[in-house]
C-alpha positions as CSV (number, residue, x, y, z in Angstrom):
1,X,99.6,110.7,121.7
2,X,98.7,110.2,118.0
3,X,100.7,111.8,115.3
4,X,97.7,114.0,114.4
5,X,97.6,115.3,118.0
6,X,101.4,115.7,118.0
7,X,101.2,117.8,114.8
8,X,98.4,119.9,116.1
9,X,100.3,120.6,119.3
10,X,103.4,121.5,117.3
11,X,101.3,123.8,115.1
12,X,99.8,125.5,118.1
13,X,103.2,126.0,119.7
14,X,105.3,127.0,116.7
15,X,103.0,127.9,113.9
16,X,102.5,131.5,112.8
17,X,99.5,132.8,110.9
18,X,100.4,135.3,108.2
19,X,97.4,137.1,106.8
20,X,94.2,135.1,106.2
21,X,95.7,132.2,104.3
22,X,99.3,131.4,105.2
23,X,100.4,129.2,108.0
24,X,104.2,129.3,108.7
25,X,105.5,126.1,110.1
26,X,109.1,126.3,108.9
27,X,110.5,125.6,112.4
28,X,109.6,121.9,112.1
29,X,108.2,121.0,108.6
30,X,109.7,122.9,105.7
31,X,112.8,124.8,106.5
32,X,114.1,123.3,109.8
33,X,112.9,119.7,110.0
34,X,111.9,117.8,113.1
35,X,113.2,114.3,112.0
36,X,111.5,112.4,114.8
37,X,108.1,113.9,114.1
38,X,108.6,113.5,110.3
39,X,109.4,109.8,110.9
40,X,106.1,109.4,112.8
41,X,104.3,111.3,109.9
42,X,105.9,108.9,107.4
43,X,104.8,105.9,109.5
44,X,101.3,107.3,109.6
45,X,101.1,107.6,105.8
46,X,102.4,104.1,105.5
47,X,99.7,102.9,107.9
48,X,96.9,104.7,106.1
49,X,98.0,103.5,102.7
50,X,98.8,99.9,103.8
51,X,97.9,97.2,101.4
52,X,97.7,99.5,98.3
53,X,100.8,98.1,96.6
54,X,102.7,101.4,96.5
55,X,106.0,101.1,94.5
56,X,107.1,104.8,94.5
57,X,106.5,107.9,96.6
58,X,106.5,111.1,94.5
59,X,106.8,114.7,95.7
60,X,108.0,118.1,94.5
61,X,111.2,119.8,95.7
62,X,111.9,121.1,98.2
63,X,109.5,121.1,101.1
64,X,107.9,117.8,100.4
65,X,111.1,115.8,100.4
66,X,111.5,115.3,104.1
67,X,108.0,113.9,104.5
68,X,108.2,111.9,101.3
69,X,111.6,110.4,102.4
70,X,110.2,109.3,105.8
71,X,107.1,107.8,104.0
72,X,109.3,106.0,101.5
73,X,111.4,104.7,104.4
74,X,108.4,103.4,106.2
75,X,107.0,101.8,103.1
76,X,110.4,100.6,102.0
77,X,110.0,102.0,98.5
78,X,112.0,104.6,96.5
79,X,111.2,108.3,96.7
80,X,111.2,110.4,93.5
81,X,111.0,114.2,93.6
82,X,110.1,116.4,90.7
83,X,112.7,119.0,90.1
84,X,111.8,122.6,89.6
85,X,114.4,123.1,87.0
86,X,115.6,120.4,84.5
87,X,119.4,119.8,85.1
88,X,121.7,119.5,82.1
89,X,122.5,115.9,83.4
90,X,118.8,114.8,82.9
91,X,118.7,113.1,79.5
92,X,116.2,110.9,77.8
93,X,112.5,111.0,78.3
94,X,111.0,113.3,80.9
95,X,107.6,114.0,82.4
96,X,106.6,117.6,83.1
97,X,103.9,119.5,84.9
98,X,103.2,123.1,85.7
99,X,102.8,124.3,89.3
100,X,101.9,127.7,90.6
101,X,103.4,128.2,94.0
102,X,100.9,129.9,96.3
103,X,103.4,131.3,98.8
104,X,106.1,132.2,96.2
105,X,103.6,133.5,93.7
106,X,105.4,132.0,90.7
107,X,104.7,129.3,88.1
108,X,107.4,126.7,87.6
109,X,107.8,123.7,85.3
110,X,108.4,120.5,87.3
111,X,110.2,117.6,85.8
112,X,110.9,113.9,86.5
113,X,113.3,111.7,84.5
114,X,111.3,109.0,82.6
115,X,113.6,106.3,83.9
116,X,112.2,106.8,87.5
117,X,108.5,106.3,86.8
118,X,106.8,103.8,84.6
119,X,103.6,102.0,83.8
120,X,104.2,99.3,86.4
121,X,104.4,101.9,89.2
122,X,101.8,102.5,91.9
123,X,102.4,106.0,93.1
124,X,101.7,107.8,96.3
125,X,102.0,111.6,96.1
126,X,103.2,113.2,99.4
127,X,103.5,116.9,100.2
128,X,103.7,119.2,103.2
129,X,100.7,121.3,102.4
130,X,97.6,121.0,100.3
131,X,95.9,124.4,99.6
132,X,94.6,125.1,96.1
133,X,95.9,121.7,94.8
134,X,98.4,123.2,92.3
135,X,101.3,121.0,93.2
136,X,99.1,117.9,93.4
137,X,97.7,118.6,89.9
138,X,101.2,119.0,88.5
139,X,102.4,115.7,90.1
140,X,99.2,113.9,88.9
141,X,100.0,115.0,85.4
142,X,103.5,113.5,85.7
143,X,102.0,110.2,87.0
144,X,99.6,110.1,84.1
145,X,102.3,110.9,81.5
146,X,104.3,107.9,82.9
147,X,101.3,105.7,82.6
148,X,101.6,104.8,86.3
149,X,98.7,104.3,88.7
150,X,97.9,107.0,91.3
151,X,97.2,105.3,94.6
152,X,96.4,108.6,96.4
153,X,97.8,111.8,97.9
154,X,99.0,112.3,101.5
155,X,99.5,115.7,102.9
156,X,100.6,116.8,106.3
157,X,98.4,119.9,106.4
158,X,95.4,120.6,104.3
159,X,94.0,124.1,104.2
160,X,90.4,123.1,103.6
161,X,89.2,126.6,103.0
162,X,91.3,126.8,99.8
163,X,89.3,123.9,98.3
164,X,92.2,122.0,96.6
165,X,91.5,118.8,98.5
166,X,87.8,118.9,97.7
167,X,88.4,119.3,94.0
168,X,90.8,116.3,94.0
169,X,88.3,114.2,96.0
170,X,85.5,115.1,93.6
171,X,87.7,113.5,90.8
172,X,87.7,110.3,92.8
173,X,91.3,110.7,94.1
174,X,92.0,109.5,97.6
175,X,93.4,112.3,99.7
176,X,94.6,111.7,103.3
177,X,95.3,114.8,105.3
178,X,96.8,114.4,108.7
179,X,95.7,117.9,109.9
180,X,92.8,119.8,108.4
181,X,92.5,123.5,108.9
182,X,89.2,125.2,108.3
183,X,90.3,128.8,108.8
184,X,93.2,131.1,109.7
185,X,90.9,134.1,110.0
186,X,91.8,136.7,112.6
187,X,95.2,134.9,113.2
188,X,93.4,132.0,114.8
189,X,94.0,128.4,113.6
190,X,90.7,126.5,113.3
191,X,91.3,122.7,113.2
192,X,88.6,120.6,111.6
193,X,89.9,117.2,112.8
């Protein structure tokens, strides 16, 4: 069974729809982690972006880290995660972006130490969800501040009905979503792929 089919089956079995726009998958993706499934997800992103010369995988803490780590492992490149609060130990140049969390309903500043991203890097952004695209836009800003090259964005689940992926694709950004959801209306999960 393909990783896409494995994910869809896991979503059907363990996913919970909350309202019209939230899919809760914290039993395997972003609170409790299924490491075997996440390794397969990382391998799939490595396969999809094969030959693009990626030197770094970038995500935002915390829920993107597991997927990014498995992707970095599969690609054999370092993983950098943007922190949601600048620690006192982070000195020197930093790159910053603003992200509005859809589920937490807050705006946070994300930050990466300048020593971990540079102009020679070819960056793959990885996250668990793509909805409105807020996290992706914040991470793209960081990639651009570093003068690095954005190779693309990989997301485990894209909520297509929230249009973030479409907006990024319209900018010419390559977006690879393993599972695309067209609707959560009436508590039903409508898969598009």
